[in-house]
Every structure is written in C-alpha cells, then in structure tokens.
N, C-alpha and C positions, 0 to 999 in steps of 0.2 A: 278937649283932650287934647294933650299936645303930641307933635307929632311923633318924638323919641316914645311917648308912654303907646302910642297907635300901632308903632312899630313894632315895639317888646311882646304886646298883645294878638300882634300877628304873628309875629315867631313861632310862638306858642301852638300852632296850629297844623296840623299837618292836613293830607288828604290821603287817603288809603285806596287803591283800587285793587278790587281781591280779585284775582284770577285772568285779567283783562286778555283777551285773545287776538284785539287788532292793535297792530303797531302804532297806525298813526292816534288810534284814539290816544293813546298814550303821550306823544306828542301833541295832539290838542287839547288836553288836559292842563300839559304844562304850560302850555300859551294862555289859558286860563286861570290860571293858580297868581302868574306874574303879572298879568293885568292887575288884578286884584291884589296887588301887593303880598301874597302868597310867595314861598318859595322852596316847602319840603313835600316832597311826593315821594310815597311809600307804595310799593308795587308789591302785593302777594302771587308769587308763582307766576308771574308773566310769562305767556308762551313765545313771543317774541320779543326780546330785548335784553341788550340794546339791538337797533335796528335803523337802519336807512330811511324809512317811512316814518318811524317816529320822530327823526331828526328834521325830516321836511315839514311837517307838519309842527314844529314845536314853533316854527317861526319867529326868530329871533329870542327864546328862553330857552336854549339850549344849554345853559349853564343850569334851571331847572331840572333837565333831563340829565346832563351829568352829575348831578349830587344826589341822584334819586337813591332811594334804599330799596333794597329787593330781600324781600322775607319768605320764608319757606312756609310762613303759616301766620293765621291771622291774629292767634297768639302773640306771637312775637312781632307782628307791628304794633298791636294794642297795648303792648305788657307795660309801660311806665307812663300811658296817657289814665287824666283823674278821669275823664269824659268821652264817651264814644260814642255817636252818632249813626244810625243804623239810614241810609236815605234809599228808599224801596217806593215804587207804587203801587205795591201787591198790599193787601189787609192781610193780618196774622191774626190767628185766634186767640194765640196766647200769647202775642207778644204784647209789647210795649202799648200803652195809648198815642199813638201817631201826632205830631207835633206838625203844621207846614212849616215851608222853610223856615220861615223869619221869623217864629217864637223858637223854633232849634237854633237858630243863630243867636238871637238872645240868650239864651243859655250856653253858645258856644265862646261867645265872646265875654260873660261873665266867669264861665268858668279859667276861660286863657288867662284869667290875671293870677290866675295861684298855680296851674299847672298846665300840663299839653294834652290837649284837642285834637282828637282824629275826626274825621269826617270820612266815612263808610260809603264803597260804591262800587256794585255787585258786578259780574260778569256781563256781556252785552247781550248775550240769549237769554241767560238762566237767572242773571240778575242773584241775589244773596240766599243761601238756603235761611231757615229756621231755623239752625243751630247755631249761624252767622250772628243773625240780628239778635240772637240769648246773649250774644257774649257783649253788643253793647250796650249802654244806659238808657240811650233815645232811638225813636224808629221816627224818622220824619218823612213828609213826602213833598212834592214841587207842584203845585196846584196847576193842571193845564186844562185845556179844553177837554171836554169828555167826551168829542167825536174823534177826537184826537189825541191821543195822550201821551206817545212812544216819543221818549227824550233820548235824543245820542248822549253817551256817557259824557265826554266834555262838555255838550250844552248842561248838563245838569249840572258839573262841578263847576261851568262859569254860575250859575244862576246860585250857588249854592255857597258861594265865596263869594260872590256879590252882596248877598243876604249878610255875611258875616260880619264883610267888611264896614258895610253900612251902619251895623248895631257897634261894631268897635267905634266906629267914628262919631258914633249919634253923642251930643254932651249928655252928661248929666245921665246920663242910663244904666249904667252899669253898677251894680253893689257890691258890696266886698262877699267876695266869695270864701266859704269854710274852707277846712284844711283836708279835702276830698282824698280818699283815698282812691291808690293806683289800681288801675283793672288787674293788676296781675295779686291783687294781696285780697279784692274781692274773689276773685277764681280759685285763691288757698280756703278763702271761707266756704264758696260755696260747695266746695270738697269734702271743707271738714266737715260741715251739715250734712252731706249725703251719707259718711262713713256712719256718723252719729244717727240718725234717723236709720239707718240700714241694720245697725248694732239692737239698736231697741224694738224692731221688729213694724216700726210706723208708718215706714215706706212702703208702699205697695211691689212687692218683688217682680212682681207682671205688670206694672207699669212706672218704675223709679221715674220715667221723665217728667211723668205729668206734672208731678207733684214739685219736682224741681224746677219746673220750665215756673210756675206761678209764685214759687218762692224768689228767683232772679225776676220776676217782673215787680213782686212787691219791694224789694230792695233796692229795683232800679229805679222805682219812684219815689223809695226815700232819698237815694243821694247819698250813699256811707260815706261818713267821713273815716279817717284814718283809726280817732280813737276810738269808734264806732264799731269799726273793724275787730279790733285789738280785745274789747269788752266781750262780743257776740264769741268771738273765738276763746277765749278765759272761759265764758259760761259754758261753751263747748265743751271745754277741757276738763272740765269739775264735774259735767253731767258724763261725759266717757269715765271719768273715775268712780266717778259714784256706781258707774254701771257694773265697772268690773269688779268692785269692791261686792257688792252683792252676787255676783256669778261664786265670788271663791269661796263663800262662806256655804 
C-alpha cells in the first residue's frame, strides 16, 4: 500500500479519551498518537485541559494537543464515526464479544477506508461505564500478564495505535468496507426501536434496558450499513402506523 493511501486511512482514525483526570496522561497519549502517524485526539469532559503538565508530557507532539477536540459527551465525540471500539480490561456481561487488540485493529483499518473510526479509552480510575461501552460497535482488550495487567492510559493508547498502524501498513490485508452507517444514525434507530417496542407493550417497562442492551449487541455484531438502517427505520415506521390505525378503530 502506498504511503499516501496509508496516510489517508490513518487520518480517518481518532483516539477518544473519556473524562481523563490527569493532564499528564493526555500529553503522553498525544505523543503516543504522533509516533504512530495519528494526529486526532478527542477529549470528553477532561478535568484539566489545557494544562502545563500535558504540554510537558507531549514531548514534541504539541501540535496534536493544540488541535485536540474537546467534547461535552461521548455521543458528541462519536457522532460521525462509522466504527467505535471501546478498550477495556474488564469483561462485560451483556456487551459485545471482546476482540484482542490486533483483531480490533484489523477491523479499524478496514472501516477507516470508508469512514471515521474512533478508538475509545476510559477514565484512569473507573474506565468506561457499561453504557459507554454500549455506545460503541466493538469491545477490545489488550493482552497483558495476568499477574500484573494494569496499563496506564497512554500505554494502552500506544499499543492500540501501533496495532492499527501495522494493520494499515500490512500489504494486501484490507478488504473493501461497506457503506457503514454513522453511529449517530444507528443511535436514532435504537431510539426509534425502543419507542416502537414500548408502544406495542413488547418491552418490559420494569427492565427496558435489558432488552435494548441485547438488541444493541445484536446490531453491533452485524455492522449495519446506512441503507440497512434506512430499511429498518422504514419498517418501524410502517409498524408504528399500523399500530396507530388499530388504536383509532
């Protein structure tokens, strides 16, 4: 793959730090990105930014810090991405099946040929909440020594960025990606689906999140394309209209 094509694919990737609390980790993460040819850093509600400690730890990657985008919510940070991969060391009962970092990188590299891809990392102490993971299409973990598995956020970003870079540069491994739907469109599908299920009484009002989590997992595995989302929204719209007609009789 040519250098220009590789650079174009890498430019489609962003790293999202969700509610980082230590400015030094932000700077170190910026340095990790730049060493792997990535330049887009997104910060969701950082506790301290901008900050001198972030600048000090960036060590030559101040350009990445200066162009970092700050968002008020994870939804905003992921809105135009077609693939979001949540990195977490903790198993999740109802979340997506976890991929190792190399397999996740292969999916990221493939999807980045078509659209925006986000690699999402949680807070230094709490990581990502279950609802944050469910906003992503994939869940990934970094294989570590089971006797000492704790990774600093910047170190985790470095490993993930390296794996993605290697996946992009690997000759002949990337297959054409479909026209994946942006996450904001998939989120609107989930909202519509929940409303329709509530209207029919199918959704248990006592445990509405349980079913919706399973449906998110199902559609997340499928990797919905934009046309498929439109078809499903159309089906739900027809379903809703039939329900209204019956109620009016």
